[in-house]
Every structure is written in C-alpha cells, then in structure tokens.
HTML snippet that shows the backbone in 3Dmol.js (N, CA, C, O; Angstrom):
<script src="https://3Dmol.org/build/3Dmol-min.js"></script>
<div id="view" style="width:600px;height:400px;position:relative"></div>
<script>
const pdb = `
ATOM      1  N   MET A   1     -12.733 -14.707   6.245  1.00  0.00           N
ATOM      2  CA  MET A   1     -11.366 -13.863   7.492  1.00  0.00           C
ATOM      3  C   MET A   1     -12.061 -12.868   8.006  1.00  0.00           C
ATOM      4  O   MET A   1     -12.631 -12.127   7.206  1.00  0.00           O
ATOM      5  N   ALA A   2     -12.208 -12.562   9.666  1.00  0.00           N
ATOM      6  CA  ALA A   2     -12.262 -11.163   9.955  1.00  0.00           C
ATOM      7  C   ALA A   2     -11.669 -10.016   9.806  1.00  0.00           C
ATOM      8  O   ALA A   2     -10.913  -9.810  10.755  1.00  0.00           O
ATOM      9  N   VAL A   3     -11.676  -9.006   8.883  1.00  0.00           N
ATOM     10  CA  VAL A   3     -10.979  -7.508   8.305  1.00  0.00           C
ATOM     11  C   VAL A   3     -11.640  -6.861   9.565  1.00  0.00           C
ATOM     12  O   VAL A   3     -12.799  -7.200   9.808  1.00  0.00           O
ATOM     13  N   THR A   4     -10.921  -5.814  10.533  1.00  0.00           N
ATOM     14  CA  THR A   4     -11.265  -5.089  11.369  1.00  0.00           C
ATOM     15  C   THR A   4     -11.987  -3.620  10.072  1.00  0.00           C
ATOM     16  O   THR A   4     -11.782  -3.256   8.914  1.00  0.00           O
ATOM     17  N   PRO A   5     -12.924  -3.213  11.320  1.00  0.00           N
ATOM     18  CA  PRO A   5     -12.894  -1.587  10.641  1.00  0.00           C
ATOM     19  C   PRO A   5     -12.013  -1.103  10.184  1.00  0.00           C
ATOM     20  O   PRO A   5     -12.247  -1.098   8.976  1.00  0.00           O
ATOM     21  N   LEU A   6     -10.528  -0.393  10.467  1.00  0.00           N
ATOM     22  CA  LEU A   6      -9.817   0.058   9.255  1.00  0.00           C
ATOM     23  C   LEU A   6      -9.885   0.252   8.172  1.00  0.00           C
ATOM     24  O   LEU A   6     -10.294   1.252   7.582  1.00  0.00           O
ATOM     25  N   ARG A   7      -9.116  -1.573   7.437  1.00  0.00           N
ATOM     26  CA  ARG A   7      -9.326  -2.260   6.511  1.00  0.00           C
ATOM     27  C   ARG A   7     -10.462  -2.185   6.302  1.00  0.00           C
ATOM     28  O   ARG A   7     -10.571  -1.527   5.267  1.00  0.00           O
ATOM     29  N   LYS A   8     -11.248  -2.416   6.597  1.00  0.00           N
ATOM     30  CA  LYS A   8     -12.520  -2.241   4.995  1.00  0.00           C
ATOM     31  C   LYS A   8     -13.035  -0.886   4.713  1.00  0.00           C
ATOM     32  O   LYS A   8     -13.608  -0.648   3.650  1.00  0.00           O
ATOM     33  N   GLN A   9     -12.787   0.338   5.955  1.00  0.00           N
ATOM     34  CA  GLN A   9     -12.715   1.701   6.057  1.00  0.00           C
ATOM     35  C   GLN A   9     -11.602   1.694   3.956  1.00  0.00           C
ATOM     36  O   GLN A   9     -11.945   1.690   2.774  1.00  0.00           O
ATOM     37  N   TYR A  10     -10.359   1.695   4.704  1.00  0.00           N
ATOM     38  CA  TYR A  10      -9.129   1.896   3.226  1.00  0.00           C
ATOM     39  C   TYR A  10      -9.577   1.681   3.067  1.00  0.00           C
ATOM     40  O   TYR A  10     -10.391   2.471   3.546  1.00  0.00           O
ATOM     41  N   LEU A  11     -10.702   0.189   2.045  1.00  0.00           N
ATOM     42  CA  LEU A  11     -10.686  -0.534   1.211  1.00  0.00           C
ATOM     43  C   LEU A  11     -11.810   0.207   0.365  1.00  0.00           C
ATOM     44  O   LEU A  11     -11.664   0.590  -0.796  1.00  0.00           O
ATOM     45  N   ARG A  12     -13.196   0.375   1.302  1.00  0.00           N
ATOM     46  CA  ARG A  12     -13.820   1.544   0.402  1.00  0.00           C
ATOM     47  C   ARG A  12     -13.110   2.630   0.102  1.00  0.00           C
ATOM     48  O   ARG A  12     -13.818   3.118  -0.779  1.00  0.00           O
ATOM     49  N   VAL A  13     -12.065   3.453   0.245  1.00  0.00           N
ATOM     50  CA  VAL A  13     -11.690   3.817  -0.386  1.00  0.00           C
ATOM     51  C   VAL A  13     -11.030   4.849  -1.160  1.00  0.00           C
ATOM     52  O   VAL A  13     -10.915   5.938  -1.723  1.00  0.00           O
ATOM     53  N   LYS A  14     -10.594   3.407  -0.672  1.00  0.00           N
ATOM     54  CA  LYS A  14      -9.380   3.214  -1.954  1.00  0.00           C
ATOM     55  C   LYS A  14     -10.059   2.234  -3.097  1.00  0.00           C
ATOM     56  O   LYS A  14      -9.198   1.566  -3.670  1.00  0.00           O
ATOM     57  N   GLN A  15     -10.868   2.091  -3.375  1.00  0.00           N
ATOM     58  CA  GLN A  15     -12.319   1.632  -4.333  1.00  0.00           C
ATOM     59  C   GLN A  15     -12.471   2.579  -4.687  1.00  0.00           C
ATOM     60  O   GLN A  15     -12.493   2.495  -5.915  1.00  0.00           O
ATOM     61  N   ARG A  16     -12.638   3.769  -4.319  1.00  0.00           N
ATOM     62  CA  ARG A  16     -13.446   5.096  -5.179  1.00  0.00           C
ATOM     63  C   ARG A  16     -12.268   5.714  -5.534  1.00  0.00           C
ATOM     64  O   ARG A  16     -12.390   6.398  -6.550  1.00  0.00           O
ATOM     65  N   TYR A  17     -11.112   5.707  -5.021  1.00  0.00           N
ATOM     66  CA  TYR A  17      -9.962   6.177  -5.299  1.00  0.00           C
ATOM     67  C   TYR A  17      -9.208   5.445  -5.623  1.00  0.00           C
ATOM     68  O   TYR A  17      -8.306   5.822  -4.875  1.00  0.00           O
ATOM     69  N   PRO A  18      -8.559   4.204  -6.455  1.00  0.00           N
ATOM     70  CA  PRO A  18      -8.020   3.560  -7.050  1.00  0.00           C
ATOM     71  C   PRO A  18      -6.263   4.626  -7.635  1.00  0.00           C
ATOM     72  O   PRO A  18      -5.097   4.394  -7.317  1.00  0.00           O
ATOM     73  N   GLY A  19      -6.811   5.688  -8.501  1.00  0.00           N
ATOM     74  CA  GLY A  19      -5.927   6.129  -8.711  1.00  0.00           C
ATOM     75  C   GLY A  19      -4.569   7.067  -7.454  1.00  0.00           C
ATOM     76  O   GLY A  19      -3.468   7.597  -7.610  1.00  0.00           O
ATOM     77  N   ALA A  20      -5.245   6.889  -6.614  1.00  0.00           N
ATOM     78  CA  ALA A  20      -4.569   7.559  -5.781  1.00  0.00           C
ATOM     79  C   ALA A  20      -3.661   6.629  -4.183  1.00  0.00           C
ATOM     80  O   ALA A  20      -4.076   5.577  -3.697  1.00  0.00           O
ATOM     81  N   ILE A  21      -2.615   7.289  -3.766  1.00  0.00           N
ATOM     82  CA  ILE A  21      -2.261   6.702  -2.946  1.00  0.00           C
ATOM     83  C   ILE A  21      -3.110   7.368  -1.536  1.00  0.00           C
ATOM     84  O   ILE A  21      -3.067   8.572  -1.283  1.00  0.00           O
ATOM     85  N   VAL A  22      -3.911   6.315  -0.642  1.00  0.00           N
ATOM     86  CA  VAL A  22      -4.736   6.872   0.844  1.00  0.00           C
ATOM     87  C   VAL A  22      -3.767   6.495   1.597  1.00  0.00           C
ATOM     88  O   VAL A  22      -3.182   5.417   1.704  1.00  0.00           O
ATOM     89  N   PHE A  23      -3.555   8.368   2.564  1.00  0.00           N
ATOM     90  CA  PHE A  23      -3.086   8.159   3.720  1.00  0.00           C
ATOM     91  C   PHE A  23      -4.287   8.513   4.590  1.00  0.00           C
ATOM     92  O   PHE A  23      -5.078   9.437   4.406  1.00  0.00           O
ATOM     93  N   PHE A  24      -4.278   7.467   5.728  1.00  0.00           N
ATOM     94  CA  PHE A  24      -5.530   7.877   7.389  1.00  0.00           C
ATOM     95  C   PHE A  24      -4.020   7.981   7.987  1.00  0.00           C
ATOM     96  O   PHE A  24      -2.872   7.541   7.925  1.00  0.00           O
ATOM     97  N   ARG A  25      -5.355   9.376   8.935  1.00  0.00           N
ATOM     98  CA  ARG A  25      -3.852  10.063   9.755  1.00  0.00           C
ATOM     99  C   ARG A  25      -4.987   8.583  11.222  1.00  0.00           C
ATOM    100  O   ARG A  25      -6.204   8.489  11.380  1.00  0.00           O
ATOM    101  N   LEU A  26      -4.042   7.917  11.798  1.00  0.00           N
ATOM    102  CA  LEU A  26      -4.138   7.194  13.079  1.00  0.00           C
ATOM    103  C   LEU A  26      -2.682   7.529  13.961  1.00  0.00           C
ATOM    104  O   LEU A  26      -1.484   7.280  13.825  1.00  0.00           O
ATOM    105  N   GLY A  27      -3.725   8.387  15.132  1.00  0.00           N
ATOM    106  CA  GLY A  27      -3.017   9.104  15.808  1.00  0.00           C
ATOM    107  C   GLY A  27      -1.401   9.773  15.546  1.00  0.00           C
ATOM    108  O   GLY A  27      -1.681  10.691  14.775  1.00  0.00           O
ATOM    109  N   ASP A  28      -0.381   9.817  15.680  1.00  0.00           N
ATOM    110  CA  ASP A  28       0.620  10.917  15.434  1.00  0.00           C
ATOM    111  C   ASP A  28       1.395  10.378  14.448  1.00  0.00           C
ATOM    112  O   ASP A  28       2.622  10.356  14.546  1.00  0.00           O
ATOM    113  N   PHE A  29       0.595   9.783  13.171  1.00  0.00           N
ATOM    114  CA  PHE A  29       1.015   9.323  11.939  1.00  0.00           C
ATOM    115  C   PHE A  29       0.033   9.323  11.200  1.00  0.00           C
ATOM    116  O   PHE A  29      -1.048   9.180  11.771  1.00  0.00           O
ATOM    117  N   TYR A  30       0.026   9.486   9.617  1.00  0.00           N
ATOM    118  CA  TYR A  30      -0.713   9.333   8.378  1.00  0.00           C
ATOM    119  C   TYR A  30       0.116   7.698   8.129  1.00  0.00           C
ATOM    120  O   TYR A  30       1.243   7.207   8.077  1.00  0.00           O
ATOM    121  N   GLU A  31      -1.310   7.326   8.031  1.00  0.00           N
ATOM    122  CA  GLU A  31      -0.204   5.473   7.015  1.00  0.00           C
ATOM    123  C   GLU A  31      -1.166   5.383   5.985  1.00  0.00           C
ATOM    124  O   GLU A  31      -2.253   5.958   6.040  1.00  0.00           O
ATOM    125  N   THR A  32      -0.740   4.581   4.923  1.00  0.00           N
ATOM    126  CA  THR A  32      -0.719   4.069   3.948  1.00  0.00           C
ATOM    127  C   THR A  32      -0.815   2.375   3.835  1.00  0.00           C
ATOM    128  O   THR A  32      -0.186   1.845   4.750  1.00  0.00           O
ATOM    129  N   PHE A  33      -1.317   1.633   3.121  1.00  0.00           N
ATOM    130  CA  PHE A  33      -0.783   0.373   3.514  1.00  0.00           C
ATOM    131  C   PHE A  33      -1.073   0.296   1.658  1.00  0.00           C
ATOM    132  O   PHE A  33      -1.386   1.173   0.853  1.00  0.00           O
ATOM    133  N   ASP A  34      -0.774  -1.281   1.495  1.00  0.00           N
ATOM    134  CA  ASP A  34      -0.490  -2.578   0.185  1.00  0.00           C
ATOM    135  C   ASP A  34       0.171  -1.675  -1.028  1.00  0.00           C
ATOM    136  O   ASP A  34       1.323  -1.243  -1.013  1.00  0.00           O
ATOM    137  N   GLU A  35      -0.371  -1.565  -1.619  1.00  0.00           N
ATOM    138  CA  GLU A  35       0.944  -1.093  -3.110  1.00  0.00           C
ATOM    139  C   GLU A  35       1.212   0.388  -2.827  1.00  0.00           C
ATOM    140  O   GLU A  35       2.105   1.219  -2.997  1.00  0.00           O
ATOM    141  N   ASP A  36       0.089   0.299  -2.354  1.00  0.00           N
ATOM    142  CA  ASP A  36       0.115   2.648  -2.080  1.00  0.00           C
ATOM    143  C   ASP A  36       1.307   2.367  -0.804  1.00  0.00           C
ATOM    144  O   ASP A  36       2.393   2.706  -1.273  1.00  0.00           O
ATOM    145  N   ALA A  37       1.414   2.057   0.090  1.00  0.00           N
ATOM    146  CA  ALA A  37       2.890   1.864   1.451  1.00  0.00           C
ATOM    147  C   ALA A  37       4.271   1.491   0.363  1.00  0.00           C
ATOM    148  O   ALA A  37       5.251   2.231   0.271  1.00  0.00           O
ATOM    149  N   LYS A  38       4.107   0.267  -0.369  1.00  0.00           N
ATOM    150  CA  LYS A  38       4.738  -0.094  -1.220  1.00  0.00           C
ATOM    151  C   LYS A  38       5.799   1.211  -1.979  1.00  0.00           C
ATOM    152  O   LYS A  38       7.025   1.201  -2.091  1.00  0.00           O
ATOM    153  N   LEU A  39       4.888   2.189  -2.386  1.00  0.00           N
ATOM    154  CA  LEU A  39       5.264   3.002  -3.893  1.00  0.00           C
ATOM    155  C   LEU A  39       5.886   4.422  -3.022  1.00  0.00           C
ATOM    156  O   LEU A  39       6.747   5.234  -3.361  1.00  0.00           O
ATOM    157  N   ALA A  40       4.928   4.309  -1.583  1.00  0.00           N
ATOM    158  CA  ALA A  40       5.538   6.127  -0.830  1.00  0.00           C
ATOM    159  C   ALA A  40       6.814   4.864  -0.114  1.00  0.00           C
ATOM    160  O   ALA A  40       8.014   5.037  -0.325  1.00  0.00           O
ATOM    161  N   SER A  41       6.623   4.420   0.191  1.00  0.00           N
ATOM    162  CA  SER A  41       8.055   3.993   0.990  1.00  0.00           C
ATOM    163  C   SER A  41       9.480   4.266  -0.214  1.00  0.00           C
ATOM    164  O   SER A  41      10.328   5.126   0.025  1.00  0.00           O
ATOM    165  N   ARG A  42       9.530   3.470  -1.360  1.00  0.00           N
ATOM    166  CA  ARG A  42      10.211   3.388  -2.024  1.00  0.00           C
ATOM    167  C   ARG A  42      10.185   5.466  -2.828  1.00  0.00           C
ATOM    168  O   ARG A  42      11.092   6.239  -3.135  1.00  0.00           O
ATOM    169  N   GLU A  43       9.424   5.518  -2.841  1.00  0.00           N
ATOM    170  CA  GLU A  43       9.640   6.737  -3.292  1.00  0.00           C
ATOM    171  C   GLU A  43       9.916   8.082  -2.771  1.00  0.00           C
ATOM    172  O   GLU A  43      10.184   9.114  -3.386  1.00  0.00           O
ATOM    173  N   LEU A  44       9.742   7.764  -0.970  1.00  0.00           N
ATOM    174  CA  LEU A  44       9.495   8.885  -0.264  1.00  0.00           C
ATOM    175  C   LEU A  44      11.004   8.574   0.612  1.00  0.00           C
ATOM    176  O   LEU A  44      11.606   9.450   1.233  1.00  0.00           O
ATOM    177  N   ASP A  45      11.349   7.445   0.526  1.00  0.00           N
ATOM    178  CA  ASP A  45      12.776   6.569   1.389  1.00  0.00           C
ATOM    179  C   ASP A  45      12.563   6.544   3.156  1.00  0.00           C
ATOM    180  O   ASP A  45      13.337   6.702   4.100  1.00  0.00           O
ATOM    181  N   ILE A  46      10.645   6.175   2.995  1.00  0.00           N
ATOM    182  CA  ILE A  46      10.008   5.483   4.151  1.00  0.00           C
ATOM    183  C   ILE A  46       9.629   3.744   4.310  1.00  0.00           C
ATOM    184  O   ILE A  46       8.906   2.941   3.720  1.00  0.00           O
ATOM    185  N   VAL A  47      10.808   3.718   5.748  1.00  0.00           N
ATOM    186  CA  VAL A  47      10.232   2.787   6.563  1.00  0.00           C
ATOM    187  C   VAL A  47       8.938   1.905   5.673  1.00  0.00           C
ATOM    188  O   VAL A  47       7.814   2.396   5.773  1.00  0.00           O
ATOM    189  N   LEU A  48       9.143   0.220   4.550  1.00  0.00           N
ATOM    190  CA  LEU A  48       8.562  -0.238   4.842  1.00  0.00           C
ATOM    191  C   LEU A  48       8.459  -1.382   6.118  1.00  0.00           C
ATOM    192  O   LEU A  48       9.385  -1.991   6.655  1.00  0.00           O
ATOM    193  N   THR A  49       6.885  -1.452   6.422  1.00  0.00           N
ATOM    194  CA  THR A  49       6.846  -2.620   7.531  1.00  0.00           C
ATOM    195  C   THR A  49       5.074  -2.849   7.576  1.00  0.00           C
ATOM    196  O   THR A  49       4.353  -2.163   6.851  1.00  0.00           O
ATOM    197  N   SER A  50       4.634  -3.661   8.307  1.00  0.00           N
ATOM    198  CA  SER A  50       3.389  -3.702   7.983  1.00  0.00           C
ATOM    199  C   SER A  50       2.788  -3.753   9.674  1.00  0.00           C
ATOM    200  O   SER A  50       3.417  -3.528  10.708  1.00  0.00           O
ATOM    201  N   ARG A  51       1.259  -4.157   9.479  1.00  0.00           N
ATOM    202  CA  ARG A  51       0.263  -3.880  10.099  1.00  0.00           C
ATOM    203  C   ARG A  51      -1.176  -5.308  10.287  1.00  0.00           C
ATOM    204  O   ARG A  51      -1.892  -5.783   9.405  1.00  0.00           O
ATOM    205  N   GLY A  52      -1.138  -5.572  11.535  1.00  0.00           N
ATOM    206  CA  GLY A  52      -1.476  -6.536  11.797  1.00  0.00           C
ATOM    207  C   GLY A  52      -3.454  -5.806  10.961  1.00  0.00           C
ATOM    208  O   GLY A  52      -3.642  -4.590  10.973  1.00  0.00           O
ATOM    209  N   MET A  53      -4.524  -6.713  10.403  1.00  0.00           N
ATOM    210  CA  MET A  53      -5.560  -6.584  10.137  1.00  0.00           C
ATOM    211  C   MET A  53      -6.347  -7.143  10.802  1.00  0.00           C
ATOM    212  O   MET A  53      -7.463  -6.752  10.460  1.00  0.00           O
ATOM    213  N   GLY A  54      -6.421  -8.004  11.742  1.00  0.00           N
ATOM    214  CA  GLY A  54      -7.393  -9.189  11.691  1.00  0.00           C
ATOM    215  C   GLY A  54      -7.443 -10.270  11.461  1.00  0.00           C
ATOM    216  O   GLY A  54      -7.744 -10.580  10.308  1.00  0.00           O
ATOM    217  N   LYS A  55      -7.179 -11.294  12.421  1.00  0.00           N
ATOM    218  CA  LYS A  55      -7.255 -13.300  12.030  1.00  0.00           C
ATOM    219  C   LYS A  55      -6.001 -13.067  11.499  1.00  0.00           C
ATOM    220  O   LYS A  55      -5.964 -13.139  10.270  1.00  0.00           O
ATOM    221  N   GLY A  56      -4.748 -12.754  12.177  1.00  0.00           N
ATOM    222  CA  GLY A  56      -3.037 -12.550  11.550  1.00  0.00           C
ATOM    223  C   GLY A  56      -2.966 -12.451  10.020  1.00  0.00           C
ATOM    224  O   GLY A  56      -2.184 -13.121   9.346  1.00  0.00           O
ATOM    225  N   GLN A  57      -3.840 -11.566   9.524  1.00  0.00           N
ATOM    226  CA  GLN A  57      -3.481 -10.981   8.236  1.00  0.00           C
ATOM    227  C   GLN A  57      -2.377  -9.853   8.571  1.00  0.00           C
ATOM    228  O   GLN A  57      -2.561  -9.060   9.495  1.00  0.00           O
ATOM    229  N   LYS A  58      -1.263  -9.829   7.799  1.00  0.00           N
ATOM    230  CA  LYS A  58      -0.783  -8.479   7.843  1.00  0.00           C
ATOM    231  C   LYS A  58      -0.717  -8.244   6.575  1.00  0.00           C
ATOM    232  O   LYS A  58      -0.792  -9.216   5.823  1.00  0.00           O
ATOM    233  N   VAL A  59      -0.579  -7.056   6.075  1.00  0.00           N
ATOM    234  CA  VAL A  59      -0.554  -5.694   5.204  1.00  0.00           C
ATOM    235  C   VAL A  59       0.516  -5.147   5.343  1.00  0.00           C
ATOM    236  O   VAL A  59       0.949  -5.086   6.494  1.00  0.00           O
ATOM    237  N   PRO A  60       1.351  -4.537   4.198  1.00  0.00           N
ATOM    238  CA  PRO A  60       2.648  -3.839   4.059  1.00  0.00           C
ATOM    239  C   PRO A  60       2.028  -2.839   4.499  1.00  0.00           C
ATOM    240  O   PRO A  60       0.800  -2.926   4.511  1.00  0.00           O
ATOM    241  N   MET A  61       2.705  -1.508   5.024  1.00  0.00           N
ATOM    242  CA  MET A  61       2.755  -0.381   5.608  1.00  0.00           C
ATOM    243  C   MET A  61       3.466   0.920   5.969  1.00  0.00           C
ATOM    244  O   MET A  61       4.383   0.980   6.788  1.00  0.00           O
ATOM    245  N   ALA A  62       2.964   1.969   5.286  1.00  0.00           N
ATOM    246  CA  ALA A  62       4.149   3.206   5.729  1.00  0.00           C
ATOM    247  C   ALA A  62       3.825   4.149   6.494  1.00  0.00           C
ATOM    248  O   ALA A  62       2.626   4.376   6.655  1.00  0.00           O
ATOM    249  N   GLY A  63       4.583   4.757   7.008  1.00  0.00           N
ATOM    250  CA  GLY A  63       3.957   6.066   7.905  1.00  0.00           C
ATOM    251  C   GLY A  63       4.215   6.855   7.767  1.00  0.00           C
ATOM    252  O   GLY A  63       5.096   6.599   6.945  1.00  0.00           O
ATOM    253  N   ILE A  64       4.250   8.440   7.925  1.00  0.00           N
ATOM    254  CA  ILE A  64       4.015   9.717   7.732  1.00  0.00           C
ATOM    255  C   ILE A  64       4.241  10.434   9.225  1.00  0.00           C
ATOM    256  O   ILE A  64       3.151  10.485   9.793  1.00  0.00           O
ATOM    257  N   PRO A  65       5.231  10.960   9.979  1.00  0.00           N
ATOM    258  CA  PRO A  65       5.082  11.625  11.605  1.00  0.00           C
ATOM    259  C   PRO A  65       3.595  12.764  11.056  1.00  0.00           C
ATOM    260  O   PRO A  65       3.714  12.729   9.831  1.00  0.00           O
ATOM    261  N   HIS A  66       2.511  13.563  11.325  1.00  0.00           N
ATOM    262  CA  HIS A  66       1.822  14.479  11.196  1.00  0.00           C
ATOM    263  C   HIS A  66       1.648  15.448  11.248  1.00  0.00           C
ATOM    264  O   HIS A  66       0.610  16.105  11.166  1.00  0.00           O
ATOM    265  N   HIS A  67       3.260  15.853  11.485  1.00  0.00           N
ATOM    266  CA  HIS A  67       4.301  16.922  11.407  1.00  0.00           C
ATOM    267  C   HIS A  67       4.611  17.091  10.276  1.00  0.00           C
ATOM    268  O   HIS A  67       4.891  18.244   9.947  1.00  0.00           O
ATOM    269  N   ALA A  68       4.670  16.119   9.368  1.00  0.00           N
ATOM    270  CA  ALA A  68       5.624  16.218   8.283  1.00  0.00           C
ATOM    271  C   ALA A  68       5.076  16.314   6.954  1.00  0.00           C
ATOM    272  O   ALA A  68       5.704  16.753   5.991  1.00  0.00           O
ATOM    273  N   ILE A  69       3.937  15.910   6.926  1.00  0.00           N
ATOM    274  CA  ILE A  69       3.012  15.340   5.797  1.00  0.00           C
ATOM    275  C   ILE A  69       2.893  16.171   5.036  1.00  0.00           C
ATOM    276  O   ILE A  69       2.574  15.483   4.067  1.00  0.00           O
ATOM    277  N   ASP A  70       2.898  17.533   4.551  1.00  0.00           N
ATOM    278  CA  ASP A  70       3.124  18.502   3.755  1.00  0.00           C
ATOM    279  C   ASP A  70       4.038  19.089   2.897  1.00  0.00           C
ATOM    280  O   ASP A  70       3.900  19.812   1.910  1.00  0.00           O
ATOM    281  N   ASN A  71       5.752  18.275   3.920  1.00  0.00           N
ATOM    282  CA  ASN A  71       6.543  18.206   2.737  1.00  0.00           C
ATOM    283  C   ASN A  71       6.901  17.216   2.431  1.00  0.00           C
ATOM    284  O   ASN A  71       7.992  17.217   1.860  1.00  0.00           O
ATOM    285  N   TYR A  72       6.097  15.655   2.665  1.00  0.00           N
ATOM    286  CA  TYR A  72       6.484  14.398   1.882  1.00  0.00           C
ATOM    287  C   TYR A  72       5.132  14.328   0.414  1.00  0.00           C
ATOM    288  O   TYR A  72       5.133  13.796  -0.696  1.00  0.00           O
ATOM    289  N   LEU A  73       3.875  15.381   1.379  1.00  0.00           N
ATOM    290  CA  LEU A  73       2.965  15.149   0.184  1.00  0.00           C
ATOM    291  C   LEU A  73       3.063  16.213  -0.632  1.00  0.00           C
ATOM    292  O   LEU A  73       2.031  16.447  -1.260  1.00  0.00           O
ATOM    293  N   ALA A  74       4.154  17.077  -0.864  1.00  0.00           N
ATOM    294  CA  ALA A  74       4.774  17.970  -2.116  1.00  0.00           C
ATOM    295  C   ALA A  74       6.010  17.182  -2.711  1.00  0.00           C
ATOM    296  O   ALA A  74       6.401  17.513  -3.830  1.00  0.00           O
ATOM    297  N   ARG A  75       6.521  16.366  -2.170  1.00  0.00           N
ATOM    298  CA  ARG A  75       7.519  15.187  -3.138  1.00  0.00           C
ATOM    299  C   ARG A  75       7.040  14.570  -3.698  1.00  0.00           C
ATOM    300  O   ARG A  75       7.655  14.036  -4.621  1.00  0.00           O
ATOM    301  N   LEU A  76       4.996  14.124  -3.376  1.00  0.00           N
ATOM    302  CA  LEU A  76       4.631  12.891  -4.057  1.00  0.00           C
ATOM    303  C   LEU A  76       4.346  13.319  -5.128  1.00  0.00           C
ATOM    304  O   LEU A  76       4.374  12.811  -6.249  1.00  0.00           O
ATOM    305  N   ILE A  77       3.883  14.905  -4.535  1.00  0.00           N
ATOM    306  CA  ILE A  77       2.649  15.315  -5.906  1.00  0.00           C
ATOM    307  C   ILE A  77       4.154  16.486  -7.077  1.00  0.00           C
ATOM    308  O   ILE A  77       3.858  17.183  -8.047  1.00  0.00           O
ATOM    309  N   ASN A  78       5.316  16.335  -6.616  1.00  0.00           N
ATOM    310  CA  ASN A  78       6.470  16.562  -7.503  1.00  0.00           C
ATOM    311  C   ASN A  78       6.622  15.655  -8.472  1.00  0.00           C
ATOM    312  O   ASN A  78       6.808  16.152  -9.582  1.00  0.00           O
ATOM    313  N   ARG A  79       6.606  14.483  -8.418  1.00  0.00           N
ATOM    314  CA  ARG A  79       7.349  13.436  -8.519  1.00  0.00           C
ATOM    315  C   ARG A  79       5.666  12.522  -9.505  1.00  0.00           C
ATOM    316  O   ARG A  79       5.727  11.376  -9.953  1.00  0.00           O
ATOM    317  N   GLY A  80       5.119  12.910  -9.545  1.00  0.00           N
ATOM    318  CA  GLY A  80       3.887  12.986  -9.780  1.00  0.00           C
ATOM    319  C   GLY A  80       3.568  12.147  -9.712  1.00  0.00           C
ATOM    320  O   GLY A  80       2.372  11.924  -9.895  1.00  0.00           O
TER     321      GLY A  80
END
`;
const viewer = $3Dmol.createViewer("view");
viewer.addModel(pdb, "pdb");
viewer.setStyle({}, {cartoon: {color: "spectrum"}});
viewer.zoomTo();
viewer.render();
</script>
C-alpha cells in the first residue's frame, strides 16, 4: 500500500518521539494523527475526524488553528 510523504514523515517523527503528541503545521492548522489525535480530541475537546493517507487509507486526525496553538499547548502541558 502506497503511503503519502506526509504519512512517512509523521511516522518517522513519531518513532523518534513515541511519548510525545506530534503536531504538524499544514496550512492554517496544526494537525495530529492516530492515537495522538484521539488523545488530543479527548483532552482538548476538539473534533476527531480522519484524513486520507493514500490508497484509500484513512487515519484519525484532529486539528488546531495555528493562531490558537499556544492556548491548546498550555492546556496539554497543564494536564501532563
């Protein structure tokens, strides 16, 4: 199954930092995927959706507007 360059990059970073929630800036949003997206959605009360990652593969995704990232990151840090 072919994987998008975004997916490959995300998986590389996640492998390097498995205990961190990884956000990628894509346009006007910071997005996170997979279990990170589920956790961010639950902890930050943001919408959990999905994004296509090639060949019909969809993965969980949650996003935060770039202008609001400081507020959301502070909330995550405060929750540990």
